[in-house]
N, C-alpha and C positions, 0 to 999 in steps of 0.2 A: 336403216336408211343411211347411206353414206354420202359424203360430199356436203356442199353448202346448200341449205334449203333456200330457195328463192322466195321472195315475198309475193303476195297476191298482186301487188302493183307491177312487179317484174313479169309475172305470168300474163297479165293483161296485155302486155306488149306483143305477145306471140299469138299463134293460132290455137294453142292447146285449150284455153278456156272456152272458146267458141265451139271447138270440136266436142269437148266434154259436155257442154250444155246441149248440143245437138243429140249426142248419144243418150244423155239422161232423159231428154224430152221424148225421144222416140221410144225408149224403154218404158217410160211412164205411160205413153199412149197405148202401146201394145198390151201392157198388163191391164190397163183400164178397159181396153176393148174386151179382154177376157173376163174381167170382173163384171162387166155390164151385159153379158150375153143373155141373161134370163129376163131382164126387164122388157125388151121388145116382144118377147115370146109369151109374156104373162097372160094376155088375153086368149091366145091360142091354147096354151096349156090349161087355162081355166075351163075352156069349152071342152077340150079333149078329156080332161080328168074330172070334170064336174066339180071344180073347186069353188068354194064360197069367196066372196069379196075379201074377207079377212085372210083366207088361206092364200089367195093370190098375192096379197100384200106381204105375207110372211115369206113366201118363196123368193120375192125380189129383195126383201130386207135382210135375210140371213147372210148373204155374202157381204153386205155392207157392215154388219156388226163385227164379223170375223176379220174383215180387212181393216177395220178401224182399231180394234183392240190389239191386233197383231202388229200394228205400227209401233207400239211401245217397245217390245223386245227387238224388233227389226231396226228401229232407230238407234237403240243402244248398241246393237251389234255393228251397225254402220260406223258409229264412233270408233269402234275397236278395229274392225277389219276393212273398212272402206267399201266404196261402191264397186270397186274392181272385183271383189268377192261377192258382194250381196246382190248386185243386179243380175248376174247369171243365176245365182242360187234361187232367187225369187221367181225368175222367168221359167226355169226348168221345173220348179216345184208346182207351178200352176198348170202344167200340161196334163198330169193325170186327172185332176178334177174336171178339166174342160172335156176330156174324152169320156169320163164317167157320165157327166150330165148329158152329153150328146148321144151316147150309145147305150147306156145301161139304165139310167133313171127313167122309170115309167110309172111312178106313183108319187103321191104327195110326199110321203116319208122319204123316198129316195131323192126327190128334188131338194128337200130340206138338207139331207145329209150331203149331197153333192154341192149344193150352194154353200154349205158351211165350209167345206174344204176349198171351194173356189175363192173364198174370201182371201186366200193367200195372195192372189194377184193384186189386191187392193193395198198391200203393204209396200208396194214399190214407191209410193209417195215418200215414205220415211227414209228411203235410200237416196232419192234424188235431191231432196232439200239440203242436207248437209254436204252432199257432193258439190252441188252448184255453189253453195255458200263458201266453200273452201277455195273455189277457183276465181272468185270475183271480189274486188275491193268493196268496202262498205257503201261508197257512193253509187255503185253500179248494181248492188245486190237486189234492190227492189225490182228493177227492170228485168234482171236475169232470172230471178225467181218467178216473175210474172210470165216470162217466156216459157220456163219449165212448166209452169202451171197449165200451159196450153195443152199439155199431155192429157188433160181431162177430155180433150177432143176424142179420146178413145170411146167415150160413151156415145158421142155423136156418130162415130164410125159404126158402132154396134147398132144404133138406132136406124141409120141409113141402110145398112146392108143385111142385117140378120133376117128380117122377115122376107125381103125379096129373094135372097139366096135360098132360104128354106123353101119358098114356094116355087121357084123357077129352076133350081139345080137339084135340091134334095134337102130334106129336113135335117140331115146330119152334116151337110157340107159346111155350114158356118163354123161348126166345132172343129172339123178337120182343118179348115183354113187357119183358124186362130192357133191351133196346136202347132202347125207347121211354122207359122210366123214366130211363135215363141221359141221354137228350136233355133231358127235362123238368128233371131236377135240374141239369144243366149250365147251362141257361138261368136257373134260379132262383139258382144260385150267382153267375152273372155279375151279376145284378141286385141281390142282397142281401148277399153276403158282404163284410165289411169287415175290414181288418187293424187290430189294436190299435195305438195310438200307441206308438212304440218308438224306441230309439236308432238311430244310423246302421247300416244293414245291413252285414254283413261284406264286406270287400274281398278281392281276390285271386281265385285260381282255385278252381273247385269241388274239384279234386284237392287243392289246398293245404288247403282247409277240412276235407275228409275226413281227410287225414293228421294235421292238428292235433289232432283229437279222438281218432283212433286211438292216438295216442301217450300219451293220458291213461289211467292204470291203471284208474280207476273205470269207464271205458267198457267195458273187457274184462270186468270183474267183473259189471257190470250186464248185459252181453250174455250171459254164461253163465247168470245167474239167469233172465233173460227167455226164453232158449232152452228152459229146462226147463218153465216155466209156460205161456207162450203157445205154444211149440212143441208141447207135449203136447196142448193144446187143438186146435190146427190139425190135428195128426196124427189125432186121434180124429174130428174133424169130417169129414175127407175119406176116412178109411179105415174108419170104423165100419160103414157100410153093407155093405162087402165082408166085413168080419170077421163081422158078425152073420149074413150069408147063408151064409158058408162054415162057420163053427163051429157055428151053431145051426139052419141050414136055414130061416131066415126068408125070407118073400117080399120082393121089392124094396120094396113099399109099407110093410110092417111094419118092415123095417130102417130105412127112411128116417124114419118117424115116431119110432122109438126114438132114432135119432140126433138128431133135432130136439129131443127131450126133454133129451138130454145137453147140447146146445148152449144151450138156453134156461137151464138151471140154471147153466151156466158163465158165461153172459152176465149173469145176475142177480147172481152172486157177485162179479163184477168190481168194480162200484161199492161193494159191501160191503167188499171188500178195501181200496179207496181210502179209504172213510169211516173204517174202523178204523185205517188208517195215519195219518190226520189226528189221531186221538185218542191212539193208543198208540205210534205210530212204525211205520215200514214194516218194520224188521228183525224185531221180534217176530211180526208178521203173516206175513212171508215164512217164517220158521222154522217156525211152527205149520202153515202151509199145506203146505209141502213134506214135513214129517213125516207129515201125514195122507195126502198123495198116495202116499208110500212104502208106508204100511200098506194102503191100498186096492188098490194095484198087486199086492201080495202076495196079497190076497184074490181078485183076478181071475185069478191064475196057473192054478189047476186047471181052468178052463173049466167051472165049476159051472153048474147050471141057472140060467137067467136070473132066476127068482123062487125065493127072495128074495135069496140071497147074491150072485148075479151082478148083479142090479139095484142092490143096495146098493153093490157095488164100483164100478160105473160112475157112479152118481149121486154117490158120495163123491168119486171122481176129478174129476168135473165141477166140483163146488163148490170143491175144494181148488185145482185148476189155475186156475180163474177168479179166486179171491181172490188167488192168488199173482201173477197177471198185473197185477191192479189195484194191489197193493202195490208191485210192481217199478217201475211208472212214477211212483208217489208218491215213490219213492226217487230216480228220475232227476230229478224236479223239485226235490228237496231238495239235491242235490249238484252240479247242472249250472248254469253261468252262463247267464243268460237269452238272450244273443246266440248261444249255441251249441246251444240245445235242439234245433233242427231237425236239425243235423248229428249230434248224439249220438243223437237219436231214430232217424235213418236207420240208423246202425250197430247200435244195440241192437235196433231193429225188424227189421233184416235177420237178426240172430242168432236172433231169435224165430221168424222164418219158416223159416230153415234148420233150426231145431230141429224144425219140423213137416215138413220135406222128407224127412229120413232115416228116421224110424220107419216110415212106410208101406212103404218099400223093404225095410227090415229084416224087417218082419212078413211081407211077401210072400215074401221069400227063405227065411225060417224055415219058413213053412208049406209051401212047395214042397219043402223038403229033409226036414223032420221030420213034416209032417202035423198039426202043432198050433202054437199060438202062445205056449206057456208061457214059453219063453226070452225072447221079446219083452217080456212083462210083468216078468220078473225083471230085465231090463236097465233098464226104467223105474223099478222099485223102487230099484235101486242108484243110479241117477242122481239120483233125488229125495232119497235119503239123503245123498249128497254135497252137494247143494244146501242141504239143511238145515244141515249142519255149516258150510258156507262162509258162508251168510247170517248165522249166529249168531256165528261166530268172526271172520271177516274184515270183513264189512260192519258189524258192530257196532262194531268199532274204527274203521272208516272214518268213521262218523257222529260219532265223538267227536273226530276230528282237527280 
């Protein structure tokens, strides 16, 4: 890199940060759309392949765990090579599994294998956070990362479009469409994405970088908090269509649209959480959001009629979990050295994704055993309550150190 590197403050005076934020958000959305393709189709796949409730939950959960664990090496690679390399790489790598799932997978085993590789698309999150972090000053990062987090709307796009397109155009069309969009975005990213001027990239091995941030206490604390907020969002995004169909007898289309409404509200709440964190601090926002999530999970336990109590419970959960996810990464930006944001993001993002992997499995197992989901919501309420106390007591002190 030659010439004099400009500071983030200087960069904020131009259009480059906003353009990079836009490109990152679009890339996150497109890859999350690909990552979420199986969720809306789970009820249909379950009927067509005679899958059990647990098998359905495993099909939608496998991409989540791979996309989560994959964020650790992808985050470390982003610290070294930048988003200019990594955004196109992730987008192009997601195309083969999208086409495999759409055209070849015709059994439970094939869906699990295809979903495993499809998880690559979920690693785009670990590319975008350090990229956005590098283009914005500390006082603007909470809001900027919240806007980037709106890329999770890709799950809403999947929920809105996958079932209608499969029913009205052709069952393979959603996969063709997403593959084409990934090709187009990958080309645009190659042409337009630029990395912010920065210090010398980290040296040493990827494993060494990951181990260095894993040894930091705040990495584990942030991982737990993000696993509750983002993990809860992911779990509902992929499993809500199955839950609504099983518990309330909704059609696949109706369940998909209601799930999309949940996702949209959570996506909108995420930048609000980041914006509030810039003004009041991330710890008060996290504490309030998790306390509300615990209350709404308790309200959802009895499986009341969807209108109005059930609807209020799910929309409240969406807003609370979305705001918590936005506030959590505002906290990451506040306590993490700039040259390790990618590696820390990879670990914390992996924890968030893993937080979304287990709840669908638990919900499927609970329903298969007891015939209802109440215990699953009780566990969510207890976990959110623990996160409330930990955010207030432990992370409040951490910010003062």
